[in-house]
N, C-alpha and C positions, 0 to 999 in steps of 0.2 A: 902715840901710846893707846892703846885700845883694851876693852874686856874682848874675850872670843868664845864664839860657843861654835863648837865643833859636832858636826850632826852626822851621826856614821849610819848611814843604812847600808845594809852589807850586801854586796853583789850584784847593786841594780845595773842593768846593762845600759850604754850610752844608744845604742842603735833603739831599743824600745822606747826609752826615755825621749830620745827625737822621734819616734813614730807617733806616740801618744802627745806629746806638746804641741804635735803639727795638728793634731785632731782635735785640738782643743778640750780635752779630758785633763788636763793636768796644770791649771791655773796657776796654784801656787810655784811648783816646779818652772813654769816658764817666767812667771815675775821674779824669783831671785834668781835665775839663768840671766835675764834681762839686764841685771845689776850686778853682775859679777864677770870677774876675769874666768875664763873657762878652760879646762886642760883635760885633754886625755891621760889616763898616769900608766907607767907601767910598774911592774910589783919587782918587790926587792929580788925574788927569784922563780924562776919561770916553769922547772922540772915539775911533772905531774903529781908528786908525792909533796913536794915543797910548795904548790900553789894552793895551801890551803888559808883561811881566813885567819884561824890562829896564830899563824906564823906572818902574813903579810902584815894584820893590824898590830903585831907586837914589834914587828920593824916597825912600823908608823910613828907607836907611840916612843919608841926608845932613840930613833933616828939612827939606829943602826942593821946593818946587813945581817943575813940571816948565818953568813958565815964566822961572824963575829959573836953573836948572843947565842947560837946555838940551839933555840926553843923550838922543838919540833913536833911537841904535843902539846894540845888542849890541856889545860891544869897545871903545864909548867913554868908558863910565865912567872906568878907568882913564886917561884922558885930562884927566879934570877937572879944576879947581883947586878944587874944593868941598871941605870937611871933610868926612870921614865920620865915624860912632859910633866906629868903632876908634881914628881919629888923636884924636879927641876925646880920647876916653877915656884913652888911652896918655898924651897930655900933661899929664893929669889925676892921675897917677902907678897907674894900673890895669894890669894885663897881660891883654891880650887875643888871641881867636884868631879866626877865619873859615876852615870848612869848606867849601867849595864855595859859598858867597853869591853872587849874582848880579851879574857886571859892577863889580866891584869892585876898587879902584887895590891894587895889591901892595903889601907892607910888612914890614918885617923889623926889628921891634921886638924888645927884651931881654926873654927870659922868653915871648914869645907863639909863636904859629903863623899862617902863613898857606897855605891851599892855594886857588889858584883854582878858578875855575866851569872846567868840561869846554870852554866855548867861548872862553874870553880865553887863548889860548897865549901872546900877547904878555908876559902875566905868568910869574915865575917862584916857585916855591913855597920856603917860609921856615920852617924850614931847610931847606939844599938836600937834604935826605936824604929829602924828598918828593919831587923831582922823577922818580924813576921811577915812583912810583903816579899822580901827575897827567898825566905821559906816555899812559902806559896807558888810563887812566880816560878822557881826552881824545879819546883816538883810538876808542874804543868808542861813547863818545856822538855823535862827529860825524861816524864812518864806519859806523852801524850798518846801514844799507842799502845799502852801497858792498862787494860781493864781492871787487870787485880791489883794495880798499886793502889794502896788506900793511905789515907792522911787524917789524923783525928779531928773531932769536931771541934776541939779546944782550939786547933791552931788553924782551923777555920773561922770561927768566933773572933779571934786574936786577929786575923786578917781584915775582918769586916769591919773592926774597931779602929783599925789602924787606917781602912782606906774612909771612913767617915770623919777621922781628924787630921785628916793630910790631905785634902782638896780636892775627894774625889765628887763632881758635880753630877747634878739630877739628869742631866743628859745623857751621862754614862749611863746610870743606871737604867734610865729608860731604854738605849741601845741595848743594854746586856740583856735586857728582860725579852725584846723583840727577836734578838739570836737566838735565845732558849725556847721561843715560841715556834720561831719559824723551825726549829730544829725537830719539833714534836710536829708540826703540820704539814711542811712543804712536802712534794711527791720526789724532790730533789735532795741528796744527801746536802745539808748544810752547816755539818759540824766542823767542815776545814776553815769556816771563817771565823773559829774561836782565834786563830794566832792573830787576827788583824783586831779582833774584839778586846785582846790581851794589850794591844798598843793603845788602844782608848783609854784604859786601865793606868798605864804607863804613864801616858800625857799628861794625865790629870795630877800626878804624884809626883812626875817632874817639874811642872810648873811650879806647883807649891815649894818643892824644896829649891827651886831656883829662886823665887822670890823671898823666901825665907834668908837664904846665905848669900845673898848676891853675890857668887864666885867671881874673882876675873877673868877665869878660864874652867871651862867645862866641856863635856862631853854628854851624847845621848845616843845610845844607839839601840838599833832594832833589828831583828834577823828575821821578820816575818815573810816578807817577800822572797828572800834567797829560798825560804822552805817551800815556798809556794814553785819555786821555779825549778827546782829540783824534783818536785813531784808533778808537775801539772802541763813543762812544755810539751811533752807528747797532745795534750789534748788541746793545745792553743794550735800546734802547728803541725798536725797527724800527717800531710802530706811530707815531712821529712824524715818520718821512720819507717821500716819495715813492719814494725807489729802494731797495727792500727787498734785504738780505743773502739769498742762497739757505742754506738749512737747515743744509747742513755749517756755515757760515760763522757763522751762529746759533750752531750746537752747540760751534765751537770757540772763541769769543772772546765769548758773550752775558755769563760771568762776569770778564770780563779788568777791569774797572773796580772791581768789589767786592775782587777780589784784589787790586787795588793799595790800596785803603783798608785791608784785613787785614792786608797785609804793611806798610804806615804804621804800623796799632796795633800789631804787634810792635815796631818802633822806638821808639815813644814809651815801650814799655814797657820797651827795652833804653835808652835816654834817661834816664829816671827814676830807673833804678837807678845810673846813673852820677854823679848828683849829690846833695850833703846838702842837708841842712835849711837849709843859712844860703843857698842859692841860690835865686831866684826862675825859676820857669819861665813863659817866655811862649811862644805857638804862634801864628802867625801864617801866612796863605795870599798874601796881599796882593792879589788878586782871584781869582775862580773861572770857571768855564764854564757853557756850556748847549748845547742842540743848533746846531748849524750847517746853517742851511737854507735858504738866500738862492740857493743853486746846484743844486738839489732842480730845478727845472724844463727846466733842460739840461744833464743828464745828471751833475751833481756837480763838485766840485773834485777833481783830480788835482794830483801833483808829478811832475816831471821834473828829473832831478839829473846833473849832466857826471861821469863815471868817474873823468877825472882834469883839474880845473879848467884846474892850469899846461900840462899838454900842447894842452889845446884853446885858452887864451890864444896859446899859441906858433904854433898852426896858423891863428888867426886875426889872425896878425899883430901881437899887440898885447905891448910889453915893461913890465914891472911890476918893484917892489921886492921885494914881498912880498906873501902873500896867505893865507887861512886861512877854511875854511868856518864857518858861525855854525850857523845853526837851519835843519834840514831842505833845502830846494831852495837857500839861500842863500850867499853868500860877501861878504868884504871883501879888497876886491883895494886895495894901498895903492902909490901910482906917487912917492911922495917930493917931487911938487913939484903946484901948483894946476893949471899949463897942462898938466901930460901927463894928470892927471886928466880934466879937461874935455877933452883930445883923445880919451882911449878911451872918454869918455860919447859923443863924435860915433861914434866908430869903433862901438861896440856896436850902435849906433841901425842901422848899415848891414844886420844880418843879420836877415833874416825868415824864414818862413813862411808862403806863399801870402797873401802880403803884411802879415801882423802881424808887429810886430817880435818877437825872439824876448825879449829882456832885459828886464826892468824893471830901474830902477836909479836911484840919485841919490847926489851926493855927501856925502861926511861933513862933521860941522860943520869940522875943519880943512881941507875943500876937497883935501885931498890923498889923499884913497881914494874908491873907488867902493863903495857896496852895490849887490850886483846878484844877480842869479838869475835863472833860466827862467820869466819868465811865463805861460808857454802853460798853460792849465787842461783842456783837452777831449781827449778821448781821439786821440791821433794815428796815423794810419797807420804801418805798418813800413815803405813807402816811401816817407814823406815826407822831404824835402830842405830843407836851409838854403840859402837864394840870398844872394848878397853882391850887393847895391845897387852898390856901389861898382865891384868887377872883374865883375861878373855869373858870377862860379864860382859852383859849387854843390856841396854833400858833403850824405852822408845824414845825415839826422836822430841816428837811433840809433847812429851811429859813434861818437858824443862824449857822449849821453845816454840815461840809462833810467830807465824810469818808478819811482817809489817804489810799491810795494806798499800799497794800499788807497786811501781817500778819506775826503778830510776831514771827520770827523762832528761833533767840538765846536770850538765858537769862544768868547773870551771873556766875561765876565761882571763887572761891578762888584762887587758885593758880593764881600766876605773874611770871612774868619773872624781873630779876635781872642781869646785866652782869657790872661788874667793871672794864674796861679796864685796863691791868698793864704790860703787855706786851708777857705774858704768860699763857697758858689757865690753868685752875685748875676748875674741875667740886666738886661742895659741895653738899654733899647728904643730909646734913642736911638744912632742910629749914630756911630762913631767915625772919623776921618780916620785912615788910615795915616801919617799925618806925626806924628802922636800918639806914635808909636811912639819916636821919637829921645829926646824930653825925658820920657817914662816910666822908659824905660831909665837915664839919667842919673840921674832923682831916687832910683830904686832903688838905684844904685850911689853915692850919698851924693856926686854931682860937682854942682858947680854949674851950673845951666842956661845953654846958651848962649843968647846974646845975641838972634841974630835967626831963633830958631825959628819956625816957620809954626804947628807945632800946639800942643798942650797936654799936660801929663802927666794921666794918667789915674789916678795914686796919690798 
């Protein structure tokens, strides 16, 4: 019987991990690997539209395949009736914590803690003292491309006080100051490093929570390197792409992905310092990435996002209950009932650019919300206009939308990494399923197996 810390670093790649371990730049990953049973994992489902982290992590956390749980969209996990690993362990007498794990239903168990992922604003942190932290982190992650999105000074003051009282170290303050100075003084763009700077803050807050609550099982999630891979694989390996970055862009971003792995290696070291000998560390990535090449022949894949989706929908004449940004260019818009959601789908279809519908969209599982985003991927002229087929009215495209800097360079790959620290190394040639993680955790925690598990324990 053991405590378990499940470290979830989204979409790290087995080949890149091995390459940089071999190059001696990831000493903490190497140490953990040398003390672990190591597996390559296969996902729950492999169709491109289902090979998404918010589906795969949900499958891992519930031990159920997609064909059973049916959770397809980010933010839909909290609405599911499936019993996840935190609820199951708590019902068996264990203290549990979740720090940023993706698409997880909120909980407020005695002696535990829950910090939602940055994209699930429908869920409230518990204890409530973590709300100022989650509010700012969520804003930073969901609106990082949108300079017009603002948050109040009072929110920043509450955030700062939270950091001071919940474990933020001087070394982190010093590192953040260096980052901000480098953004002002460097000849090369340094803004992209903010993703890993946020990890430094999160590590401090997690370490404080872990020490305070001393959970039997907890998870820690980070997405920063997955973001860097999606954005900068082209700069790391330009020879693989038809569309080549210019030399200045290569000089700026060539090392971005390696930087992400090195900063995650630092996080591994900090997390390993936090646990005692009674704790089993499991490291998982759920899936990985590879170069995205299918759009090279027609100019690459771009993304467009509204400055203010609420204002956009108001001007389009669409009433809604609530809405929130999710990943990159996408939003979840809640209408409260099926008829209004279906009517909104029809209305959104009226808006085109040169005859092409602007919005890609579908109803979520409840049929009361629309998951949508701008589906245009080509470079759009500055004088382009949105046409409303119903009213024949038109407005400038860039009045409402802006182009996100950069071009999609990485896409998902089914292979993932799974290491279970045991004290001695063992490389398993046979792939494990991500569905094996749930029963492995329950075995380690000394809890009876859940009857309907699709996977098997690896220990």
